[in-house]
TORFIKE-854345 format. One record per atom (N, C-alpha, C): residue number from 1; residue in three letters; y, z, x. Coordinates in steps of 0.05 Angstrom, whole numbers. Layout:
+-----+-----+--------+--------+--------+
|   i |  aa |      y |      z |      x |
+-----+-----+--------+--------+--------+
| NUM | ALA |      Y |      Z |      X |
...
+-----+-----+--------+--------+--------+
***
This chain:
+-----+-----+--------+--------+--------+
|   i |  aa |      y |      z |      x |
+-----+-----+--------+--------+--------+
|   1 | MET |  -1147 |   -140 |    439 |
|   1 | MET |  -1171 |   -136 |    454 |
|   1 | MET |  -1170 |   -108 |    467 |
|   2 | LYS |  -1193 |    -94 |    466 |
|   2 | LYS |  -1194 |    -68 |    479 |
|   2 | LYS |  -1222 |    -63 |    488 |
|   3 | ARG |  -1225 |    -43 |    505 |
|   3 | ARG |  -1252 |    -34 |    514 |
|   3 | ARG |  -1267 |    -22 |    490 |
|   4 | SER |  -1293 |    -22 |    492 |
|   4 | SER |  -1309 |    -13 |    470 |
|   4 | SER |  -1334 |      2 |    479 |
|   5 | ASP |  -1344 |     20 |    462 |
|   5 | ASP |  -1369 |     33 |    467 |
|   5 | ASP |  -1390 |     26 |    445 |
|   6 | LYS |  -1384 |      4 |    431 |
|   6 | LYS |  -1402 |     -6 |    410 |
|   6 | LYS |  -1428 |    -17 |    423 |
|   7 | ASN |  -1449 |    -17 |    407 |
|   7 | ASN |  -1475 |    -28 |    415 |
|   7 | ASN |  -1473 |    -58 |    420 |
|   8 | ILE |  -1483 |    -67 |    443 |
|   8 | ILE |  -1482 |    -95 |    450 |
|   8 | ILE |  -1510 |   -108 |    448 |
|   9 | VAL |  -1530 |    -93 |    439 |
|   9 | VAL |  -1557 |   -104 |    437 |
|   9 | VAL |  -1557 |   -127 |    417 |
|  10 | GLY |  -1566 |   -151 |    425 |
|  10 | GLY |  -1566 |   -174 |    408 |
|  10 | GLY |  -1544 |   -194 |    413 |
|  11 | THR |  -1525 |   -186 |    431 |
|  11 | THR |  -1504 |   -206 |    437 |
|  11 | THR |  -1515 |   -227 |    456 |
|  12 | SER |  -1503 |   -251 |    455 |
|  12 | SER |  -1513 |   -273 |    472 |
|  12 | SER |  -1490 |   -292 |    477 |
|  13 | PHE |  -1496 |   -311 |    494 |
|  13 | PHE |  -1476 |   -331 |    502 |
|  13 | PHE |  -1474 |   -353 |    481 |
|  14 | HIS |  -1449 |   -361 |    474 |
|  14 | HIS |  -1445 |   -382 |    454 |
|  14 | HIS |  -1426 |   -404 |    465 |
|  15 | ARG |  -1428 |   -410 |    491 |
|  15 | ARG |  -1414 |   -431 |    505 |
|  15 | ARG |  -1384 |   -425 |    509 |
|  16 | HIS |  -1375 |   -400 |    509 |
|  16 | HIS |  -1347 |   -394 |    514 |
|  16 | HIS |  -1345 |   -380 |    541 |
|  17 | THR |  -1328 |   -391 |    558 |
|  17 | THR |  -1324 |   -381 |    585 |
|  17 | THR |  -1294 |   -381 |    592 |
|  18 | PHE |  -1287 |   -369 |    614 |
|  18 | PHE |  -1259 |   -371 |    624 |
|  18 | PHE |  -1261 |   -366 |    654 |
|  19 | LYS |  -1240 |   -373 |    668 |
|  19 | LYS |  -1239 |   -368 |    697 |
|  19 | LYS |  -1219 |   -347 |    704 |
|  20 | ALA |  -1227 |   -329 |    722 |
|  20 | ALA |  -1210 |   -307 |    731 |
|  20 | ALA |  -1223 |   -295 |    755 |
|  21 | SER |  -1207 |   -279 |    769 |
|  21 | SER |  -1219 |   -263 |    791 |
|  21 | SER |  -1228 |   -236 |    780 |
|  22 | LYS |  -1247 |   -223 |    794 |
|  22 | LYS |  -1255 |   -196 |    786 |
|  22 | LYS |  -1231 |   -178 |    788 |
|  23 | ALA |  -1214 |   -182 |    809 |
|  23 | ALA |  -1191 |   -164 |    813 |
|  23 | ALA |  -1172 |   -167 |    789 |
|  24 | HIS |  -1168 |   -191 |    779 |
|  24 | HIS |  -1150 |   -195 |    756 |
|  24 | HIS |  -1161 |   -181 |    731 |
|  25 | LEU |  -1187 |   -185 |    726 |
|  25 | LEU |  -1199 |   -172 |    703 |
|  25 | LEU |  -1198 |   -142 |    705 |
|  26 | THR |  -1204 |   -131 |    729 |
|  26 | THR |  -1203 |   -102 |    733 |
|  26 | THR |  -1175 |    -91 |    729 |
|  27 | GLU |  -1155 |   -105 |    740 |
|  27 | GLU |  -1128 |    -97 |    737 |
|  27 | GLU |  -1119 |    -97 |    708 |
|  28 | THR |  -1129 |   -117 |    693 |
|  28 | THR |  -1121 |   -121 |    665 |
|  28 | THR |  -1136 |   -103 |    645 |
|  29 | ILE |  -1163 |   -101 |    649 |
|  29 | ILE |  -1178 |    -85 |    629 |
|  29 | ILE |  -1194 |    -62 |    640 |
|  30 | GLY |  -1192 |    -57 |    666 |
|  30 | GLY |  -1205 |    -34 |    678 |
|  30 | GLY |  -1231 |    -41 |    692 |
|  31 | GLU |  -1243 |    -21 |    704 |
|  31 | GLU |  -1268 |    -25 |    718 |
|  31 | GLU |  -1291 |    -34 |    699 |
|  32 | PRO |  -1309 |    -50 |    709 |
|  32 | PRO |  -1332 |    -58 |    691 |
|  32 | PRO |  -1349 |    -34 |    684 |
|  33 | GLU |  -1362 |    -35 |    660 |
|  33 | GLU |  -1380 |    -14 |    652 |
|  33 | GLU |  -1405 |    -14 |    670 |
|  34 | TRP |  -1412 |    -37 |    679 |
|  34 | TRP |  -1436 |    -40 |    695 |
|  34 | TRP |  -1430 |    -58 |    719 |
|  35 | THR |  -1438 |    -49 |    743 |
|  35 | THR |  -1434 |    -66 |    766 |
|  35 | THR |  -1458 |    -63 |    784 |
|  36 | GLU |  -1471 |    -85 |    790 |
|  36 | GLU |  -1494 |    -86 |    808 |
|  36 | GLU |  -1486 |    -83 |    837 |
|  37 | ARG |  -1460 |    -88 |    843 |
|  37 | ARG |  -1451 |    -86 |    870 |
|  37 | ARG |  -1455 |    -59 |    882 |
|  38 | ALA |  -1455 |    -39 |    865 |
|  38 | ALA |  -1459 |    -11 |    876 |
|  38 | ALA |  -1486 |     -9 |    889 |
|  39 | TYR |  -1505 |    -26 |    881 |
|  39 | TYR |  -1532 |    -26 |    892 |
|  39 | TYR |  -1535 |    -50 |    912 |
|  40 | GLN |  -1514 |    -66 |    915 |
|  40 | GLN |  -1514 |    -89 |    933 |
|  40 | GLN |  -1538 |   -108 |    927 |
|  41 | ASN |  -1543 |   -113 |    902 |
|  41 | ASN |  -1564 |   -131 |    895 |
|  41 | ASN |  -1552 |   -156 |    882 |
|  42 | ILE |  -1549 |   -177 |    897 |
|  42 | ILE |  -1537 |   -201 |    887 |
|  42 | ILE |  -1557 |   -220 |    874 |
|  43 | ASN |  -1582 |   -211 |    872 |
|  43 | ASN |  -1603 |   -227 |    860 |
|  43 | ASN |  -1606 |   -224 |    830 |
|  44 | ASP |  -1593 |   -204 |    819 |
|  44 | ASP |  -1593 |   -201 |    790 |
|  44 | ASP |  -1576 |   -222 |    777 |
|  45 | LYS |  -1583 |   -229 |    752 |
|  45 | LYS |  -1568 |   -250 |    738 |
|  45 | LYS |  -1539 |   -242 |    732 |
|  46 | VAL |  -1534 |   -216 |    729 |
|  46 | VAL |  -1508 |   -205 |    723 |
|  46 | VAL |  -1501 |   -183 |    744 |
|  47 | GLN |  -1478 |   -186 |    756 |
|  47 | GLN |  -1469 |   -166 |    776 |
|  47 | GLN |  -1448 |   -147 |    764 |
|  48 | ASN |  -1432 |   -158 |    746 |
|  48 | ASN |  -1410 |   -142 |    734 |
|  48 | ASN |  -1408 |   -149 |    704 |
|  49 | GLU |  -1403 |   -128 |    688 |
|  49 | GLU |  -1402 |   -132 |    659 |
|  49 | GLU |  -1382 |   -112 |    646 |
|  50 | TRP |  -1366 |   -122 |    628 |
|  50 | TRP |  -1348 |   -106 |    612 |
|  50 | TRP |  -1357 |   -108 |    582 |
|  51 | VAL |  -1353 |    -86 |    568 |
|  51 | VAL |  -1358 |    -86 |    539 |
|  51 | VAL |  -1331 |    -82 |    525 |
|  52 | CYS |  -1324 |   -100 |    508 |
|  52 | CYS |  -1298 |   -100 |    495 |
|  52 | CYS |  -1301 |   -106 |    465 |
|  53 | GLU |  -1279 |   -105 |    451 |
|  53 | GLU |  -1279 |   -114 |    423 |
|  53 | GLU |  -1253 |   -129 |    417 |
|  54 | THR |  -1255 |   -148 |    399 |
|  54 | THR |  -1231 |   -163 |    391 |
|  54 | THR |  -1213 |   -146 |    375 |
|  55 | GLU |  -1189 |   -157 |    370 |
|  55 | GLU |  -1170 |   -142 |    353 |
|  55 | GLU |  -1182 |   -137 |    325 |
|  56 | GLY |  -1200 |   -154 |    316 |
|  56 | GLY |  -1214 |   -150 |    291 |
|  56 | GLY |  -1237 |   -131 |    292 |
|  57 | GLY |  -1243 |   -120 |    315 |
|  57 | GLY |  -1265 |   -100 |    318 |
|  57 | GLY |  -1292 |   -111 |    324 |
|  58 | ASP |  -1294 |   -137 |    330 |
|  58 | ASP |  -1320 |   -149 |    337 |
|  58 | ASP |  -1326 |   -144 |    367 |
|  59 | VAL |  -1350 |   -134 |    373 |
|  59 | VAL |  -1358 |   -128 |    401 |
|  59 | VAL |  -1365 |   -154 |    416 |
|  60 | PHE |  -1359 |   -154 |    442 |
|  60 | PHE |  -1367 |   -176 |    459 |
|  60 | PHE |  -1369 |   -166 |    488 |
|  61 | THR |  -1382 |   -182 |    505 |
|  61 | THR |  -1385 |   -175 |    533 |
|  61 | THR |  -1372 |   -197 |    550 |
|  62 | ILE |  -1364 |   -189 |    574 |
|  62 | ILE |  -1354 |   -207 |    594 |
|  62 | ILE |  -1371 |   -202 |    618 |
|  63 | TYR |  -1383 |   -224 |    629 |
|  63 | TYR |  -1402 |   -220 |    651 |
|  63 | TYR |  -1403 |   -245 |    669 |
|  64 | ASP |  -1410 |   -240 |    694 |
|  64 | ASP |  -1413 |   -261 |    714 |
|  64 | ASP |  -1442 |   -271 |    716 |
|  65 | TRP |  -1448 |   -292 |    702 |
|  65 | TRP |  -1476 |   -302 |    699 |
|  65 | TRP |  -1485 |   -318 |    723 |
|  66 | LYS |  -1506 |   -309 |    735 |
|  66 | LYS |  -1521 |   -323 |    756 |
|  66 | LYS |  -1503 |   -332 |    780 |
|  67 | GLU |  -1486 |   -314 |    789 |
|  67 | GLU |  -1471 |   -321 |    814 |
|  67 | GLU |  -1489 |   -320 |    838 |
|  68 | TYR |  -1508 |   -301 |    839 |
|  68 | TYR |  -1528 |   -299 |    860 |
|  68 | TYR |  -1516 |   -299 |    888 |
|  69 | ARG |  -1493 |   -288 |    891 |
|  69 | ARG |  -1480 |   -287 |    917 |
|  69 | ARG |  -1459 |   -265 |    917 |
|  70 | ALA |  -1452 |   -257 |    941 |
|  70 | ALA |  -1430 |   -237 |    943 |
|  70 | ALA |  -1404 |   -254 |    941 |
|  71 | TYR |  -1388 |   -249 |    922 |
|  71 | TYR |  -1362 |   -263 |    919 |
|  71 | TYR |  -1340 |   -242 |    923 |
|  72 | GLY |  -1317 |   -252 |    932 |
|  72 | GLY |  -1294 |   -235 |    937 |
|  72 | GLY |  -1281 |   -227 |    911 |
|  73 | ASP |  -1269 |   -203 |    910 |
|  73 | ASP |  -1256 |   -194 |    886 |
|  73 | ASP |  -1233 |   -212 |    877 |
|  74 | ASP |  -1220 |   -226 |    896 |
|  74 | ASP |  -1198 |   -244 |    890 |
|  74 | ASP |  -1207 |   -273 |    885 |
|  75 | GLU |  -1232 |   -279 |    887 |
|  75 | GLU |  -1242 |   -306 |    883 |
|  75 | GLU |  -1244 |   -312 |    853 |
|  76 | MET |  -1235 |   -336 |    846 |
|  76 | MET |  -1236 |   -345 |    818 |
|  76 | MET |  -1265 |   -354 |    812 |
|  77 | ILE |  -1276 |   -342 |    791 |
|  77 | ILE |  -1303 |   -350 |    783 |
|  77 | ILE |  -1303 |   -354 |    753 |
|  78 | GLU |  -1325 |   -366 |    743 |
|  78 | GLU |  -1327 |   -370 |    714 |
|  78 | GLU |  -1342 |   -346 |    702 |
|  79 | TRP |  -1329 |   -334 |    682 |
|  79 | TRP |  -1340 |   -311 |    668 |
|  79 | TRP |  -1351 |   -320 |    641 |
|  80 | HIS |  -1373 |   -310 |    633 |
|  80 | HIS |  -1385 |   -316 |    607 |
|  80 | HIS |  -1377 |   -294 |    587 |
|  81 | ILE |  -1377 |   -302 |    562 |
|  81 | ILE |  -1371 |   -284 |    540 |
|  81 | ILE |  -1395 |   -283 |    521 |
|  82 | GLY |  -1405 |   -259 |    517 |
|  82 | GLY |  -1428 |   -256 |    498 |
|  82 | GLY |  -1419 |   -242 |    473 |
|  83 | GLY |  -1430 |   -250 |    451 |
|  83 | GLY |  -1423 |   -238 |    425 |
|  83 | GLY |  -1446 |   -243 |    405 |
|  84 | PHE |  -1442 |   -234 |    381 |
|  84 | PHE |  -1462 |   -238 |    360 |
|  84 | PHE |  -1462 |   -266 |    348 |
|  85 | ASN |  -1440 |   -280 |    352 |
|  85 | ASN |  -1439 |   -308 |    343 |
|  85 | ASN |  -1416 |   -323 |    357 |
|  86 | GLY |  -1415 |   -349 |    354 |
|  86 | GLY |  -1395 |   -365 |    367 |
|  86 | GLY |  -1367 |   -360 |    358 |
|  87 | LYS |  -1363 |   -352 |    333 |
|  87 | LYS |  -1337 |   -346 |    323 |
|  87 | LYS |  -1325 |   -322 |    338 |
|  88 | VAL |  -1342 |   -302 |    343 |
|  88 | VAL |  -1333 |   -278 |    357 |
|  88 | VAL |  -1325 |   -285 |    386 |
|  89 | THR |  -1343 |   -301 |    399 |
|  89 | THR |  -1337 |   -307 |    428 |
|  89 | THR |  -1313 |   -326 |    430 |
|  90 | GLU |  -1309 |   -343 |    411 |
|  90 | GLU |  -1285 |   -360 |    412 |
|  90 | GLU |  -1260 |   -344 |    409 |
|  91 | GLN |  -1260 |   -324 |    390 |
|  91 | GLN |  -1237 |   -307 |    386 |
|  91 | GLN |  -1233 |   -290 |    411 |
|  92 | ALA |  -1254 |   -280 |    423 |
|  92 | ALA |  -1253 |   -264 |    447 |
|  92 | ALA |  -1240 |   -280 |    470 |
|  93 | GLN |  -1249 |   -305 |    472 |
|  93 | GLN |  -1238 |   -322 |    493 |
|  93 | GLN |  -1207 |   -325 |    490 |
|  94 | ARG |  -1198 |   -330 |    466 |
|  94 | ARG |  -1169 |   -332 |    461 |
|  94 | ARG |  -1155 |   -306 |    469 |
|  95 | GLU |  -1165 |   -283 |    461 |
|  95 | GLU |  -1153 |   -258 |    466 |
|  95 | GLU |  -1153 |   -251 |    496 |
|  96 | ILE |  -1175 |   -257 |    510 |
|  96 | ILE |  -1177 |   -253 |    539 |
|  96 | ILE |  -1156 |   -270 |    553 |
|  97 | GLU |  -1156 |   -296 |    547 |
|  97 | GLU |  -1137 |   -314 |    561 |
|  97 | GLU |  -1108 |   -306 |    556 |
|  98 | LEU |  -1102 |   -297 |    532 |
|  98 | LEU |  -1075 |   -288 |    526 |
|  98 | LEU |  -1068 |   -263 |    543 |
|  99 | LEU |  -1086 |   -244 |    544 |
|  99 | LEU |  -1082 |   -220 |    559 |
|  99 | LEU |  -1079 |   -225 |    589 |
| 100 | LEU |  -1096 |   -242 |    600 |
| 100 | LEU |  -1095 |   -249 |    628 |
| 100 | LEU |  -1069 |   -264 |    635 |
| 101 | ASN |  -1060 |   -281 |    617 |
| 101 | ASN |  -1035 |   -296 |    622 |
| 101 | ASN |  -1010 |   -278 |    620 |
| 102 | GLN |  -1012 |   -256 |    605 |
| 102 | GLN |   -990 |   -237 |    602 |
| 102 | GLN |   -988 |   -217 |    625 |
| 103 | SER |  -1011 |   -214 |    640 |
| 103 | SER |  -1011 |   -194 |    661 |
| 103 | SER |   -996 |   -203 |    685 |
| 104 | THR |   -988 |   -185 |    703 |
| 104 | THR |   -971 |   -192 |    725 |
| 104 | THR |   -986 |   -199 |    751 |
| 105 | LEU |  -1012 |   -197 |    751 |
| 105 | LEU |  -1028 |   -202 |    775 |
| 105 | LEU |  -1028 |   -232 |    781 |
+-----+-----+--------+--------+--------+
***
């Protein structure tokens, strides 16, 4: 799994999620590409989003769907995975969980 600059237009949710803190994700994969917190608008459906790709090169997104609240960077929340199909998001979920479990945070 790595960061990506591939086009994400057309990606969507396919029922794959994982739990982590924003701090853990940021420590592991870097700052999000997009963060609504800079504008302090917690009413948007997505406040933070990363664009990544699987080891096989398939693009996917990680985002906090409908939190509608200010949450702490160390708070565990459910993150959604968006991709072009369920096979991609399932693979992304496996790679994310493996990477998070290997990190030291």
